[in-house]
Z-matrix of the N, CA and C atoms (Angstrom, degrees):
N
C 1 1.325
C 2 1.640 1 113.62
N 3 1.272 2 109.80 1 -38.90
C 4 1.499 3 115.35 2 178.79
C 5 1.573 4 108.88 3 -71.05
N 6 1.305 5 117.48 4 -30.02
C 7 1.430 6 120.55 5 177.76
C 8 1.568 7 111.23 6 -67.91
N 9 1.365 8 112.81 7 -39.27
C 10 1.406 9 118.78 8 -178.59
C 11 1.553 10 112.75 9 -70.00
N 12 1.339 11 116.80 10 -38.65
C 13 1.404 12 122.92 11 176.58
C 14 1.514 13 107.79 12 -66.00
N 15 1.291 14 120.19 13 -44.22
C 16 1.429 15 126.54 14 -177.39
C 17 1.580 16 107.79 15 -62.76
N 18 1.351 17 117.15 16 -40.57
C 19 1.430 18 122.77 17 176.63
C 20 1.504 19 113.36 18 -62.60
N 21 1.353 20 116.30 19 -43.87
C 22 1.500 21 118.35 20 177.73
C 23 1.556 22 111.92 21 -68.37
N 24 1.258 23 114.64 22 -33.61
C 25 1.500 24 121.22 23 -177.97
C 26 1.566 25 104.26 24 -67.05
N 27 1.335 26 119.79 25 -46.33
C 28 1.404 27 123.52 26 -177.83
C 29 1.484 28 109.14 27 -67.63
N 30 1.276 29 124.58 28 -44.43
C 31 1.471 30 125.71 29 178.12
C 32 1.468 31 108.76 30 -58.86
N 33 1.393 32 116.65 31 -47.01
C 34 1.381 33 122.00 32 -175.98
C 35 1.621 34 111.91 33 -61.94
N 36 1.294 35 113.00 34 -39.15
C 37 1.434 36 118.88 35 179.89
C 38 1.531 37 110.84 36 -67.66
N 39 1.378 38 116.09 37 -44.36
C 40 1.390 39 121.77 38 -178.87
C 41 1.559 40 112.53 39 -64.16
N 42 1.302 41 114.41 40 -31.10
C 43 1.490 42 121.89 41 -177.00
C 44 1.539 43 109.36 42 -78.55
N 45 1.350 44 119.92 43 -37.61
C 46 1.450 45 125.62 44 -177.58
C 47 1.433 46 113.56 45 -82.25
N 48 1.329 47 118.91 46 -38.30
C 49 1.436 48 126.28 47 -176.25
C 50 1.493 49 114.57 48 -52.70
N 51 1.413 50 119.77 49 -54.53
C 52 1.440 51 120.40 50 -175.78
C 53 1.538 52 111.71 51 -66.63
N 54 1.318 53 118.20 52 -35.38
C 55 1.503 54 121.33 53 174.41
C 56 1.544 55 111.14 54 -62.88
N 57 1.308 56 117.32 55 -40.42
C 58 1.421 57 121.12 56 179.93
C 59 1.527 58 110.31 57 -68.71
N 60 1.360 59 116.92 58 -41.84
C 61 1.350 60 117.60 59 -178.73
C 62 1.557 61 113.11 60 -68.39
N 63 1.337 62 115.13 61 -33.47
C 64 1.512 63 119.27 62 175.32
C 65 1.520 64 109.59 63 -65.89
N 66 1.293 65 117.11 64 -41.32
C 67 1.508 66 117.68 65 -176.60
C 68 1.519 67 108.25 66 -64.95
N 69 1.344 68 117.10 67 -39.41
C 70 1.515 69 121.68 68 177.17
C 71 1.466 70 109.36 69 -60.30
N 72 1.347 71 118.25 70 -46.69
C 73 1.453 72 118.75 71 -172.19
C 74 1.576 73 110.69 72 -68.94
N 75 1.328 74 118.54 73 -23.44
C 76 1.454 75 120.79 74 178.37
C 77 1.469 76 113.34 75 -94.01
N 78 1.285 77 122.39 76 -3.51
C 79 1.496 78 121.69 77 -170.85
C 80 1.589 79 104.36 78 -86.21
N 81 1.394 80 118.21 79 115.08
C 82 1.385 81 123.19 80 176.24
C 83 1.503 82 116.13 81 -68.62
N 84 1.486 83 115.95 82 -16.58
C 85 1.415 84 119.50 83 -179.20
C 86 1.527 85 109.75 84 -99.39
N 87 1.330 86 118.02 85 17.63
C 88 1.428 87 124.70 86 174.33
C 89 1.471 88 111.75 87 -58.39
N 90 1.350 89 119.30 88 137.68
C 91 1.479 90 120.66 89 179.29
C 92 1.540 91 111.26 90 -55.96
N 93 1.295 92 117.70 91 135.57
C 94 1.502 93 123.24 92 -175.82
C 95 1.461 94 115.25 93 89.65
N 96 1.380 95 118.14 94 1.48
C 97 1.432 96 120.66 95 -179.82
C 98 1.597 97 111.92 96 -93.20
N 99 1.302 98 116.98 97 -17.08
C 100 1.486 99 123.84 98 178.98
C 101 1.410 100 106.33 99 -56.90
N 102 1.348 101 113.89 100 136.46
C 103 1.432 102 121.85 101 173.53
C 104 1.607 103 116.82 102 84.99
N 105 1.351 104 112.12 103 -11.26
C 106 1.510 105 117.04 104 174.61
C 107 1.434 106 107.95 105 -69.71
N 108 1.382 107 117.93 106 136.71
C 109 1.452 108 123.37 107 178.80
C 110 1.529 109 109.49 108 -99.80
N 111 1.321 110 117.09 109 96.78
C 112 1.391 111 121.04 110 -177.16
C 113 1.548 112 113.18 111 -77.47
N 114 1.337 113 116.03 112 -25.09
C 115 1.453 114 116.42 113 177.98
C 116 1.552 115 109.28 114 -107.53
N 117 1.400 116 117.80 115 32.70
C 118 1.415 117 120.38 116 179.94
C 119 1.499 118 110.86 117 -65.35
N 120 1.265 119 118.10 118 143.32
C 121 1.494 120 121.49 119 173.40
C 122 1.476 121 112.03 120 -77.43
N 123 1.355 122 121.36 121 147.46
C 124 1.353 123 119.85 122 179.01
C 125 1.517 124 110.11 123 -73.33
N 126 1.318 125 118.52 124 154.13
C 127 1.462 126 122.20 125 -176.16
C 128 1.529 127 106.24 126 -70.30
N 129 1.276 128 115.92 127 155.40
C 130 1.414 129 124.85 128 172.24
C 131 1.591 130 111.27 129 -59.62
N 132 1.312 131 119.36 130 142.15
C 133 1.435 132 122.93 131 176.30
C 134 1.478 133 112.01 132 -110.76
N 135 1.280 134 120.87 133 152.93
C 136 1.459 135 126.95 134 179.52
C 137 1.440 136 108.55 135 -112.37
N 138 1.454 137 116.14 136 140.59
C 139 1.423 138 121.68 137 179.01
C 140 1.505 139 111.94 138 -142.83
N 141 1.317 140 115.43 139 172.14
C 142 1.467 141 123.29 140 175.16
C 143 1.499 142 104.78 141 -131.20
N 144 1.329 143 115.00 142 142.08
C 145 1.450 144 121.25 143 179.08
C 146 1.450 145 116.01 144 -165.34
N 147 1.328 146 114.90 145 -164.72
C 148 1.514 147 122.44 146 178.19
C 149 1.564 148 105.06 147 -130.79
N 150 1.395 149 113.91 148 135.63
C 151 1.354 150 118.34 149 -179.54
C 152 1.497 151 110.87 150 -78.05
N 153 1.343 152 116.81 151 123.12
C 154 1.469 153 121.68 152 -175.89
C 155 1.495 154 114.98 153 -100.47
N 156 1.354 155 113.70 154 -30.34
C 157 1.462 156 121.52 155 178.75
C 158 1.498 157 111.03 156 -161.50
N 159 1.355 158 116.18 157 150.78
C 160 1.407 159 126.15 158 172.75
C 161 1.513 160 112.27 159 -126.47
N 162 1.282 161 119.46 160 129.66
C 163 1.464 162 122.63 161 -179.50
C 164 1.508 163 105.10 162 -122.78
N 165 1.323 164 117.01 163 95.32
C 166 1.477 165 120.45 164 175.69
C 167 1.453 166 118.10 165 -62.80
N 168 1.377 167 117.08 166 -32.05
C 169 1.431 168 120.59 167 176.03
C 170 1.503 169 115.29 168 -63.38
N 171 1.347 170 117.21 169 -33.80
C 172 1.428 171 125.74 170 -175.43
C 173 1.478 172 111.11 171 -103.70
N 174 1.382 173 120.70 172 -2.92
C 175 1.399 174 123.64 173 -179.44
C 176 1.624 175 110.13 174 54.79
N 177 1.338 176 113.48 175 47.52
C 178 1.458 177 120.90 176 175.19
C 179 1.473 178 114.60 177 -127.60
N 180 1.325 179 114.02 178 156.49
C 181 1.482 180 119.37 179 176.46
C 182 1.546 181 106.52 180 -135.06
N 183 1.222 182 121.02 181 134.37
C 184 1.380 183 127.60 182 172.65
C 185 1.513 184 110.49 183 -95.86
N 186 1.324 185 112.13 184 123.00
C 187 1.477 186 119.25 185 178.55
C 188 1.537 187 112.97 186 -123.97
N 189 1.341 188 113.06 187 139.83
C 190 1.486 189 118.02 188 177.01
C 191 1.536 190 98.90 189 -102.27
N 192 1.348 191 117.47 190 101.15
C 193 1.473 192 121.25 191 -171.95
C 194 1.438 193 109.85 192 -109.15
N 195 1.267 194 113.93 193 152.42
C 196 1.517 195 127.47 194 171.95
C 197 1.522 196 107.62 195 -68.08
N 198 1.315 197 114.25 196 166.72
C 199 1.541 198 119.28 197 -177.54
C 200 1.486 199 105.21 198 -58.36
N 201 1.371 200 115.16 199 144.42
C 202 1.491 201 120.49 200 174.20
C 203 1.525 202 105.77 201 -118.83
N 204 1.299 203 111.31 202 91.19
C 205 1.486 204 121.38 203 -170.47
C 206 1.525 205 112.79 204 -64.28
N 207 1.335 206 117.11 205 -27.38
C 208 1.503 207 122.45 206 -176.31
C 209 1.521 208 108.25 207 -65.77
N 210 1.299 209 118.78 208 -24.31
C 211 1.549 210 118.15 209 178.71
C 212 1.551 211 108.99 210 -123.68
N 213 1.304 212 118.58 211 14.35
C 214 1.431 213 123.80 212 172.79
C 215 1.586 214 116.70 213 70.98
N 216 1.324 215 113.91 214 23.63
C 217 1.487 216 121.13 215 176.52
C 218 1.497 217 113.17 216 -86.52
N 219 1.307 218 114.02 217 135.94
C 220 1.568 219 114.47 218 172.58
C 221 1.485 220 107.40 219 -85.71
N 222 1.340 221 117.01 220 171.36
C 223 1.455 222 122.40 221 174.84
C 224 1.469 223 109.25 222 -60.39
N 225 1.348 224 119.21 223 138.10
C 226 1.431 225 122.65 224 -179.71
C 227 1.542 226 108.23 225 -166.64
N 228 1.344 227 115.04 226 172.24
C 229 1.404 228 123.68 227 175.78
C 230 1.538 229 108.61 228 -111.99
N 231 1.398 230 116.89 229 120.21
C 232 1.434 231 119.00 230 -171.01
C 233 1.545 232 108.54 231 -144.88
N 234 1.357 233 118.65 232 146.82
C 235 1.466 234 127.99 233 175.06
C 236 1.583 235 101.64 234 -88.65
N 237 1.415 236 111.22 235 134.75
C 238 1.413 237 118.33 236 177.61
C 239 1.524 238 110.31 237 -125.11
N 240 1.288 239 119.82 238 142.39
C 241 1.513 240 121.59 239 162.49
C 242 1.400 241 111.58 240 -61.37
N 243 1.373 242 122.85 241 153.79
C 244 1.459 243 123.15 242 172.87
C 245 1.537 244 109.25 243 -110.26
N 246 1.318 245 117.23 244 150.49
C 247 1.432 246 117.82 245 -175.18
C 248 1.609 247 108.12 246 -73.83
N 249 1.292 248 114.45 247 -29.70
C 250 1.550 249 122.28 248 179.00
C 251 1.482 250 105.05 249 -139.52
N 252 1.339 251 110.64 250 139.54
C 253 1.540 252 117.33 251 175.35
C 254 1.510 253 111.16 252 -64.58
N 255 1.370 254 118.31 253 -20.65
C 256 1.484 255 119.93 254 178.62
C 257 1.505 256 110.64 255 -64.30
N 258 1.277 257 120.05 256 -26.16
C 259 1.418 258 123.65 257 -178.66
C 260 1.550 259 109.09 258 -60.52
N 261 1.330 260 116.58 259 -36.09
C 262 1.418 261 119.88 260 -177.30
C 263 1.545 262 114.27 261 -66.16
N 264 1.397 263 114.39 262 -18.40
C 265 1.485 264 121.89 263 -176.22
C 266 1.490 265 111.03 264 -84.17
N 267 1.402 266 118.11 265 -11.52
C 268 1.469 267 119.48 266 -177.70
C 269 1.442 268 115.83 267 -93.09
N 270 1.366 269 119.44 268 -5.36
C 271 1.521 270 121.70 269 -176.68
C 272 1.491 271 107.63 270 -141.06
N 273 1.359 272 119.11 271 160.51
C 274 1.381 273 124.79 272 176.70
C 275 1.525 274 108.65 273 -131.05
N 276 1.372 275 115.74 274 165.60
C 277 1.491 276 120.55 275 -179.55
C 278 1.485 277 108.61 276 -56.73
N 279 1.236 278 119.64 277 135.45
C 280 1.427 279 125.74 278 176.68
C 281 1.506 280 113.22 279 95.47
N 282 1.320 281 118.48 280 -10.38
C 283 1.440 282 120.67 281 174.93
C 284 1.547 283 111.97 282 -70.01
N 285 1.402 284 112.47 283 135.75
C 286 1.443 285 114.89 284 171.36
C 287 1.620 286 103.76 285 -86.84
N 288 1.366 287 112.66 286 135.13
C 289 1.509 288 118.42 287 -169.15
C 290 1.472 289 111.78 288 -132.37
N 291 1.358 290 116.13 289 157.15
C 292 1.386 291 124.45 290 162.52
C 293 1.547 292 105.79 291 -110.89
N 294 1.363 293 112.65 292 137.99
C 295 1.449 294 117.10 293 -176.62
C 296 1.456 295 112.36 294 -143.26
N 297 1.319 296 118.25 295 163.56
C 298 1.482 297 126.32 296 177.09
C 299 1.549 298 103.93 297 -123.35
N 300 1.330 299 112.90 298 139.90
C 301 1.459 300 118.22 299 175.19
C 302 1.451 301 112.49 300 -135.12
N 303 1.337 302 116.02 301 156.47
C 304 1.436 303 124.19 302 173.47
C 305 1.499 304 106.98 303 -98.26
N 306 1.334 305 118.89 304 104.65
C 307 1.583 306 119.32 305 -167.51
C 308 1.507 307 105.74 306 -73.29
N 309 1.303 308 114.06 307 137.23
C 310 1.467 309 126.53 308 171.52
C 311 1.557 310 107.92 309 -158.38
N 312 1.272 311 119.33 310 49.73
C 313 1.509 312 124.18 311 -179.97
C 314 1.533 313 107.78 312 58.70
N 315 1.337 314 110.94 313 -130.44
C 316 1.497 315 115.33 314 -179.38
C 317 1.528 316 115.75 315 -74.17
N 318 1.323 317 115.40 316 -4.05
C 319 1.429 318 118.47 317 175.97
C 320 1.581 319 111.71 318 -104.54
N 321 1.301 320 116.11 319 18.13
C 322 1.535 321 117.94 320 179.99
C 323 1.507 322 108.62 321 -63.79
N 324 1.392 323 111.48 322 153.28
C 325 1.429 324 118.46 323 -172.67
C 326 1.528 325 107.85 324 -125.88
N 327 1.328 326 118.40 325 129.76
C 328 1.472 327 122.40 326 174.59
C 329 1.614 328 105.97 327 -77.33
N 330 1.364 329 112.95 328 123.38
C 331 1.429 330 118.99 329 -176.54
C 332 1.548 331 113.16 330 -103.61
N 333 1.347 332 113.64 331 -17.93
C 334 1.532 333 115.64 332 172.88
C 335 1.526 334 104.23 333 -158.75
N 336 1.401 335 113.02 334 150.05
C 337 1.445 336 118.41 335 178.46
C 338 1.521 337 107.19 336 -154.83
N 339 1.311 338 114.69 337 144.24
C 340 1.459 339 118.22 338 175.57
C 341 1.578 340 111.20 339 -156.34
N 342 1.265 341 114.81 340 141.84
C 343 1.415 342 117.22 341 -178.09
C 344 1.552 343 114.37 342 -66.17
N 345 1.260 344 114.77 343 147.19
C 346 1.545 345 122.10 344 178.70
C 347 1.543 346 104.38 345 -91.46
N 348 1.290 347 112.24 346 125.74
C 349 1.476 348 121.05 347 -179.63
C 350 1.421 349 110.92 348 -67.76
N 351 1.383 350 123.34 349 126.84
C 352 1.510 351 122.63 350 177.11
C 353 1.506 352 109.68 351 -65.57
């Protein structure tokens, strides 16, 4: 009889425990959650690359950039929106540049850019 009661108690605990843990993990009012920024924007990332194209009509710049380890990006060539059209006036195709971007996947935006002096 004791074994049967122990078995029911064990099954009951195993059944209730995962649902209790899941509820705790999803509760935004959980102790210690106050002050956490769930919708915080990612920090700007810095990169180095070469200007491959500039499209003034679309306010985009195509950069062949080195790996950007702070956001886990490998080296690649990608078109970016620019935060201000004035940024496109500071560089030309072929320039090696340092830039800052606000990462958002394919919607990332270059927030600053300047040529690297040879």
